[in-house]
Each structure stands twice: as structure tokens, then as C-alpha cells.
DOMI-359845 format. One record per atom (N, C-alpha, C): x, y, z. Coordinates in pm, whole numbers, plus 32768, in hexadecimal, padded with zeros to 4 digits. Atoms other than C-alpha are relative to their C-alpha. Example, Ala and Ser with C-alpha at 12.3 -4.5 7.8 and 13.67 -1.06 7.14 Angstrom:
% DOMI-359845
80597F898000
84CE7E3E830C
805A80788000
7FAE7F897FFA
85577F9682CA
7FB3806D8049
//
This chain:
% DOMI-359845
80107FB17F86
B1A4CB7B1BF2
7F797FE58041
807D80137FB6
B09DCB5F1D03
7F95805F7FCF
80617F9D8030
AFFDCC9D1C83
7FBC7FD17F80
80398030807E
AFCCCC001B2C
7F9C7F8F8016
805A806E7FE1
AF24CAD31BCB
7F7D8030803E
80747FD07FB6
AE34CB9F1CA1
7FAE80687FB6
80457F938047
ADDECCB81BAF
7FEB7FD77F70
801C802A808A
AD30CC591A68
8041805D7F99
7FBD7FB18067
ADF8CCCA193A
7F9E803D7F9B
80657FC8805A
ACB3CD161883
7FCC80878032
802A7F7F7FCB
AC73CE421967
804D80717FBB
7FB67F8D8036
ACD1CF9D18E7
80848015804B
7F7B7FF27FC7
AE40CFF11925
7FFF8057807E
80037FA87F8C
ADEDD10B1A16
7FC47FBA8079
803E804C7F93
AD10D0221AE5
80637F978034
7F9A805F7FD6
AE1FCF181AE8
806B80458053
7F997FB47FB8
AF19D01F1B57
7FD08024808C
80387FD97F7E
AE34D0961C6E
80017F8B8062
800480747FA7
ADFACF3D1CFF
808C7FCA801C
7F78802D7FEC
AF68CEE51CCE
80478052806A
7FC17FA97F9D
AFE0D0111D97
7FC67FE5808B
8041801A7F80
AEE0CFD21EA9
802D7F7B803A
7FD980857FD4
AF38CE611EBA
80917FFD8030
7F737FFF7FDA
B0B0CE9D1EC3
8015804C8084
7FF67FB67F83
B089CFA41FD6
7FD27FAA8076
803480527F93
AFB6CEB820A6
805C7F8B8021
7FAB80747FE8
B09BCD8D2078
808280278045
7F857FD27FBD
B1D5CE5220D6
7FE480228092
80247FD77F78
B129CEE42204
7FDD7F878057
802A80757FB2
B08BCD9C2271
80787FA88023
7F88804F7FE4
B1DCCCEC2256
804E803C8074
7FB17FBE7F96
B291CDED232F
7FB47FFF8084
804F7FFD7F86
B175CE17242A
7FEC7F738039
8011808A7FD2
B13DCC9F2439
807D7FC98043
7F83802B7FC2
B2ACCC592480
801380458087
7FF27FB67F82
B2B0CD6B2589
7FA47FC7806C
805E803C7FA0
B17ACCD62630
80337F788031
7FCF80867FDD
B20CCB772628
807680098061
7F8A7FF27FAA
B354CBE826C4
7FDC803B8088
80177FB47F85
B2CBCCDD27C5
7F937FC58059
8072802F7FB1
B18BCC2E2832
7FF27F688007
800580927FF9
B1D4CABD27FD
80897FC9802A
7F7F80427FE9
B340CA5127E7
804D803D8075
7FAC7FBE7F9C
B3EFCB5428C2
7FB180518066
80537FAE7FA8
B2CCCBDC298C
803380008090
7FD280077F75
B349CB622ADE
808A803F8010
7F787FCB7FF6
B4B2CBBF2A99
800280987FF2
80007F70801A
B45CCD1D2A1C
7FA0804E805A
80707FBD7FBE
B33FCD692B0A
802880788055
7FD87F8E7FAB
B402CE512BF2
800F80807FAD
7FF77F8C8059
B42DCF342AC1
7F7A80247FC1
80867FDC8032
B2B6CF3A2A7A
7FDB8085803F
80117F787FCE
B26CD0AC2A99
7F82800D8054
807B800B7FB2
B103D07D2B08
7FF37F6D8026
7FF0808A7FD2
B107CF422BDB
7F7E7FAF7FFA
8070805A8018
AFDCCE8F2B47
7FFA7FE07F6B
800C802C808A
AF94CDD02A07
7F8A80457FBC
80727FC48047
AEBECE812901
7F8B7FA07FF7
807780548006
AD5ACDFF2905
7FEB7FCA7F73
801780408083
ACFACD1027EC
7FA480547FA9
805E7FAD804D
ABDACDF22784
8046807A7FC5
7FB57F8D8033
ACCBCF162762
80597FD87F8C
7FA98030806C
ADBACE4B268B
7FAD7FE87F82
805680168075
AC9CCDE025A6
7FD580847FC2
80257F7B8034
AC2DCF4B2587
8075803E7FB5
7F8A7FC98042
AD90CFB62531
80187FBE7F78
7FED8047807F
ADA9CEAB2424
7F98802A7F99
806A7FD6805C
AC5CCF14238D
802080897FC3
7FE07F7A8031
ACC0D0822372
807F7FFE7FAB
7F85800B804E
AE1AD02022F3
7FE47FCD7F74
802680348083
AD7CCF5C21D8
7FC2806F7FAB
803C7F908049
ACAED08C2178
806A80667FD7
7F927FA58022
ADEBD15F2183
80477FD37F82
7FC080348079
AE89D07B207D
7FAC801F7F84
805A7FDE806F
AD58D0B81FA1
801180937FD9
7FED7F71801B
AD83D2321FC3
808980187FC1
7F7A7FF38038
AEF7D2131F7E
80017FD97F6C
800A8029808B
AEA1D15D1E3D
7FC5806D7FA9
80417F94804B
ADBED2781DCE
805E80757FEB
7FA17F91800C
AEBFD3861E18
80747FD97FA4
7F91802E8051
AFD1D2B41D79
7FE27FFF7F6C
80218008808E
AF21D2711C2F
7FE4808A7FC7
80197F77802F
AEADD3DB1C14
808380497FE7
7F7D7FC0800D
B011D4551C4A
804A7FCC7F85
7FB9803B8072
B0A0D3641B48
7FC3802D7F7C
80417FD7807D
AF9DD3BB1A3E
801C80937FE2
7FE17F728016
AFD3D5311A70
809380117FDC
7F727FF5801B
B14BD5031A77
80257FD77F73
7FE2802E8087
B153D4401933
7FC6805D7F96
80407FA78062
B06AD5361887
804180897FFC
7FD07F767FF7
B100D67F1900
8093800D8025
7F737FFA7FDD
B25CD6221970
801680018096
7FDD80037F74
B2FED5D91ABE
80967FE8800C
7F71800A7FE9
B455D5A01B5B
80337F708007
7FD4808B8000
B45AD4221B53
80587FE57F86
7FAB80258070
B575D3981A7C
80207F6B8009
7FF180918007
B5C5D2361A0C
80917FD08002
7F75802A800A
B73ED22B19CF
805280418070
7FB27FCD7F8E
B817D24C1B07
807380567FCF
7F8D7FB58035
B939D2CA1A2F
7FDD80917FDF
80257F778024
B872D40019D4
801680638072
7FE37FA97F8D
B8A9D4881B35
80727FC98056
7F91803A7FB7
B9ADD39A1BC2
7FD77FC48086
801C80457F83
B9C4D2C61CFB
8001805C8079
7FFC7FA27F8E
BA1BD3E81DE3
7F7780418012
80847FC37FF7
B8D4D4941D8D
7F967F998026
805F806B7FDE
B81AD3471DA3
7FF57FF38098
7FFF800B7F6E
B883D3271F11
7FCF80808041
80277F7F7FC6
B85AD49B1F57
7F6A80177FF7
80907FEA8012
B6F7D49A1ECF
7FAF7FB6806A
804480497F94
B695D3971FD4
80058052807F
7FF27FAC7F89
B71ED47420E9
7FA9807B7FF8
80567F8A8013
B66BD5A42058
7F6E7FDB8016
808B802D7FEF
B525D4E0204A
7FDF7FEE8093
801780167F70
B549D48121BA
7FF080868049
80077F7D7FBF
B589D5EA2225
7F8080497FD8
807B7FBF802F
B46DD672214D
7F857FC08040
807380447FC4
B37ED56921D0
7FF280218094
80057FDE7F73
B3DBD5B32338
7FC2808A8015
80397F797FF8
B389D72222FF
7F6C7FFF7FDC
808C800D802B
B248D6D02243
7FAB7FC48070
804B80457F98
B1DCD5E42358
7FEB805A8079
800C7FAE7F87
B224D6D32478
7F93806A7FEF
805C7F8E800F
B162D7F923EA
7F727FD67FDE
8089802F801B
B03BD738235A
7FC57FBC807B
802D80417F85
B026D6682499
7FD280688065
80237F977FA0
B026D79D2571
7F8080487FD4
80787FBE8033
AF21D841248F
7F847FAB8017
807380587FEE
AE3ED71024A7
7FD37FF78092
802A7FF97F74
AE37D7412620
7FAE807D801E
80577F8B7FEE
AD7ED88925EE
7F727FCE801B
808480327FD3
AC2AD8672692
7F9B7FF87F8E
805F8003806F
AB74D8AD2549
80207F917F9B
7FD58067805F
AC35D79E248D
800D7F76803E
7FDD807C7FBD
AC78D6942591
7F9B7F907FE6
8065806A800D
AB2ED5D5257A
7FFE7FC47F74
80078030808A
AB33D5BE23FE
807F7FBA7FD4
7F8280328031
ACA3D57423D2
80457F9B805D
7F9D80447FAB
AD51D4EB2505
7FC57FAF8074
803C80447F8D
AC59D45F2602
80137F697FF8
7FF280918010
AC6BD2FE2573
80887FD08031
7F7A802B7FD7
ADE1D2EA25A9
800F80048098
7FF37FF27F70
ADBCD35C2712
7FA07FA6804F
804C80677FB9
ACC2D24B2762
805F7F978038
7F99805B7FCD
AE01D1822798
804E8046806E
7FBA7FC27F90
AE67D1F828F2
80737FA98033
7F94805C7FE3
AF43D0C42920
80207FB97F7D
7FF5802F808B
AFB5D09127B7
80497F7C7FF1
7FBB807A802B
B01ECF4C2714
8043801F7F7A
7FC47FE88084
B0EDCF2625D4
7F9A80217F94
80677FEA8065
AFA5CF2D2514
7FC4808C8006
80317F767FF6
AF61D0932587
8049805D7FA1
7FAC7FA98051
B06ED11B249F
7FB5803C7F89
804E7FD18072
AF7CD1382377
7F6C800C8023
808C7FF97FD7
AE3BD1512442
7FD180927FF7
80277F77801B
ADB9D29323A6
7F7180067FCA
807B7FE08049
AC6CD3292342
8027801F7F70
7FDE7FEA808E
AC58D35021C5
804080897FE5
7FC67F7C8018
ACA1D4C721D4
809080088030
7F7780017FD2
ADD8D49422A5
80577FAA7FA6
7FB58055805B
AE46D37821C2
8027804D7F81
7FE37FAF8077
AE2DD468209A
806F8065801D
7F977FA27FD9
AF02D5682155
80867FB98009
7F83804C7FF2
B006D46021AB
80357FD67F77
7FD780298087
B00BD3E62041
803380767FAF
7FD57F888048
B04BD54D1FD4
8096800D7FF3
7F6E7FF9800C
B1BFD517200C
802D7FCA7F78
7FDB80378082
B1C6D44E1EC6
8001806B7F93
7FFA7F968067
B15CD5671DD8
805E80728027
7FA77F947FD6
B21BD6661EAA
80907FE17FD7
7F7680258021
B360D5A81E75
80177FF37F6A
7FE18022808C
B33FD52C1D0F
7FE880747FA0
800F7F8A8055
B2D5D6801C89
8069806B801F
7F9E7F9A7FDA
B3F0D73B1D35
80907FCC800B
7F7A80387FEB
B517D64D1D70
80187F917F9A
7FE1806F805B
B5BAD5791C5E
80197F808050
7FF3807E7FB7
B590D4131CDE
7FF37F8B7FA2
800D807F8045
B5CED2BE1C4E
7F987FAC804A
806480537FBB
B4B3D1C61C96
80397FAB8071
7FC480517F96
B5A3D0EC1D60
80238056807A
7FE47FA57F90
B607D21B1E33
7F7F801C804D
80807FE97FBC
B499D2611E7A
7FD47F82804A
8021807E7FBD
B465D0F01ECD
804F7FF38082
7FAD80077F87
B588D0FE1FC5
7FCB8060806A
803D7FA07FA3
B4EDD2342062
7F817FC7803D
807D80397FCD
B39FD1802081
801A7F918065
7FDE80697FA0
B443D057212D
802B803F8084
7FD87FB67F87
B4EAD1462223
7F8580348049
80777FC37FC5
B39DD1F5225B
7FAA7F998048
805680667FC5
B2DAD0B7229D
80407FC5807D
7FBB803E7F8E
B3DFD01A2382
800480608077
7FF67F9F7F93
B415D1582450
7F778018803F
80887FE57FD0
B29FD197246B
7FCB7F8C8053
803080767FB8
B24ED03324D4
804A7FF18085
7FB2800A7F84
B36BD02825D2
7FD180678066
80307F987FA6
B2ECD16F2665
7F797FE4803E
808580227FCC
B197D0D3269A
7FFB7F768044
800480857FC1
B1FDCF7F2725
7FE080098094
801A7FEF7F71
B1E2D00C2885
80767FDE8058
7F8680217FB6
B344CFA828EB
806C80687FE3
7F8E7FA78014
B475D083291E
807D7FAC7FE5
7F8C804F8029
B5A0CFF22864
8084804C800E
7F867FAF7FFA
B696D110288C
80487FEC8086
7FB680127F83
B7ADD0F52992
7FE980748060
801E7F9B7F9A
B788D1B42AD7
805B807A7FF6
7FA37F90800A
B8B8D28E2A8D
7FDD80617F8F
801C7FB08077
B81CD319294D
7FDE80918022
80317F7A7FE2
B772D44429F0
806D805A8039
7F917FB17FCA
B8BAD4B22A8F
806380297F94
7FA57FE2806E
B964D4C9293C
7FBD80607F9D
80377FA78067
B93BD5B72817
7F9D7FB67FA7
8058804E8055
B894D49A2759
7F7180018035
80847FFE7FC4
B773D49E284F
7FB580827FE9
803F7F7F801F
B734D60A27F8
7FD480077F6F
801C7FFE8090
B71BD5B42687
7F997F957FD9
8058806E8026
B674D45E2666
7F857FF78059
8077801A7FB1
B515D40E26D4
80057F728038
800580837FC1
B4C5D2E227B0
7F707FCF8005
808880337FEE
B398D1FB27D5
7FBB803E8079
803B7FC07F8A
B363D2942930
7FC080847FDC
80327F7D8028
B334D3E7288E
7F767FF47FC0
807F80098047
B21CD37227AA
7F937FBD8053
8064803F7FA9
B170D28B28A2
7FCC80658066
802C7F987FA3
B168D3AE2996
7F9F80607FBB
805F7FAE804C
B0BDD4782885
7F767FBD7FFC
808080467FFF
AFB0D36B2871
7FBE8005808A
80357FF87F76
AF88D37729EC
7FC9808A8020
801C7F787FD1
AF83D4F02A1C
7FB380547F9C
804B7FBC806A
AEEAD55D28CF
804280807FCD
7FBF7F838028
AFC6D69528C0
80977FF28009
7F6F80037FFE
B134D6D5287E
80387F897FB5
7FBB806F8042
B236D5EF27DE
7FC47FE57F75
803F800C8083
B1C2D62B2678
805C7FC77F94
7FA080288066
B2FFD5BA25C4
7FF67F6D7FDB
8001808A8033
B340D47A2503
80897FC18011
7F7C803E7FFB
B4ABD41D24C1
805F80488060
7FA37FAD7FB4
B55AD53C256F
7FB6804F806C
80397FB17F93
B524D60326AB
802180957FF1
7FCE7F788017
B5A4D745260E
7F8F80668000
806D7F9F8006
B45BD7F425BB
7FBE80118089
803C7FF57F7B
B3C9D7A32711
80578054805D
7FA77FB17FAB
B4FCD83727B9
800380927FD4
7FFF7F768032
B503D96A26D8
7F80804A8025
80817FC07FEB
B390D9AE2709
7FCE7FF28090
8027800E7F73
B384D950287B
7F867FA88014
807880547FF6
B283D83D2844
801C7F758036
7FEA807C7FB7
B330D71B28F2
7FAE80018080
804480087F80
B260D6A22A15
806580198070
7FA37FD87F96
B2F8D72C2B55
803D7F898049
7FCE80777FBA
B322D5CD2BE4
803E7F997FA3
7FCE80628061
B3ACD52B2AA9
80837FBF802D
7F7F803B7FDC
B514D4FF2B1B
7FF87FB08081
8012804B7F83
B4A9D4922C78
7FBB7F7B7FE5
8046807C8022
B3BCD3912BE0
805F7F9F7FBB
7F9F80558044
B4CED30E2AFC
805F7FC18067
7FA680337F99
B5B6D2EB2C2B
7FBB7F948053
804A80617FAF
B4A8D2342CF1
7FF17F7B7FB5
8015807A804F
B464D13D2BD7
80837FB47FED
7F8280428024
B5D0D0F42B87
80537FD58079
7FB480287F89
B642D0C02CEF
7FAE7FA5805C
8051805C7FAF
B534CFD02D69
804F7F81801E
7FBC807F7FE0
B5AECE942E1B
7FCD7F8F7FA9
802480758052
B5A1CD442D6B
7F917FB08045
8073804C7FCE
B443CCC52DC0
7FAF7FD27F8A
80528037806A
B34ACBFC2CF2
7F6D80168021
80917FF37FED
B1D5CC262CB9
7FC77F7B8030
//
């Protein structure tokens, strides 16, 4: 494995585990964000440009800043990850190794539960971090990206990164999960998060007129949050924002404007 090549086996096991988790998080993220950047800003930029929510390319300095903070986020994720694993192995947790012990139905269901729990965790912690007494310490770094790129998805200050990583102990200490189920959830999380930060709207124009548009979140929703700083606090779903009345008042109009632009090129 690449991890075995990069991390000396003479290091203590806990240190190897820490660097291994951090490295794996960064590599997964860099792969997804790198592919998204290549597709959206190199290969298909001209073809997709009419769906660019903010009609300008992110500045190179901003992208470098996002990558720097994202790398630090992977380091924090490693720390939270190894701490959770060591506590779990010492005191007990809900992770299990044999799929047969809970069955395939639960295996799939646990992924769905993780997504719903994470969406709730994200909405309320995100909204809390917008409190004026917490914003500078936790969330200001992420909002330096007013025209986000795929690399903004993990662009967090260390304290916010720790909050975001909190979904790992929250899930594995409360929900029985197989490691592969958690891995599938993490892939979903990374892909959805990166897509939401690419700066392009990929959803069809009819979405907002259907029930699905009332449930699922869109890239327009999150990019508008980066523009306006308030409202649109959700991640995967638009349910909490609708229940709590925190959708930006112009969200649906903005989505309509972006998805009905004529075919022009930059």
C-alpha cells in the first residue's frame, strides 16, 4: 500500500495510524477535487460556462489558499480519527467487522442514516458557527471563498475542521456501522461537498418545480451562501432550511436564472 511506503513502519502504531488517516483523507479529497477542477475549469469550461453560478473564474491566489487550508483540514481529520479509534477500541464502539452480524439491509440502511444524521449535524453546527462570537474563530476561513472552487470544500480553520470531523465519533459511537459502510458514506460526503463547491449548477431547470427540489440541495444554494454570508445553511437536503425559514429569499429565483441562461461562452 502507498501508506506503507510513505509512513515508516518503525514509528509507534498510533503515530502510523494518525498519519495514515490524514494521508488517506487528503488523497481521497485531492482526487475528487482534482477531477472536479479538471472537468469544470479545463476540459468542459467553455461548454459548461453558462451554468457557472458566479460568472468569473476563481482567482489563482484563492485556489492556492483553499488548497492550503484543505491540507490542514486533513491533518485535523487524522487527529480526530485516531483519537476516536483508540477510544473506541479501548472502551467500545458500534463499529463491527462481519456484515452477517447485522445483514445487508442494515448495511445499506446505515449509510442512509449516516447521511441524514450528517445533514442535521452540519445544518445546526454550521448555523451556530455563524454566531458573531464564533464566526471569526470557526468559520471565517471558509467564507474567504466568495467565489468557491472545488478546493473550497475542505477549506476550514482548524476549529471548524474539528467540528466537521465530529461526525465520525458521533456516528461510530451511536450507530452500528461496518467500515465499508462508513467508507461509502465518506465517498458520498466528499463527492457531494466538492460538487457543491465547484461553482456550477448541474441540476435540471425543472428540479425546483418538483417535490425533489424541495428536498435536495443544489450547488446554487451553497454558492449563494458564500455570496450572501447568511441563509442556506444545509448540506445534502433543503429540509432544515425550509423548516426553519433560513433559505435565502432569492434562492429559487437565482436557481431559475442560472438554469435558464442562453447558450453563450466565456
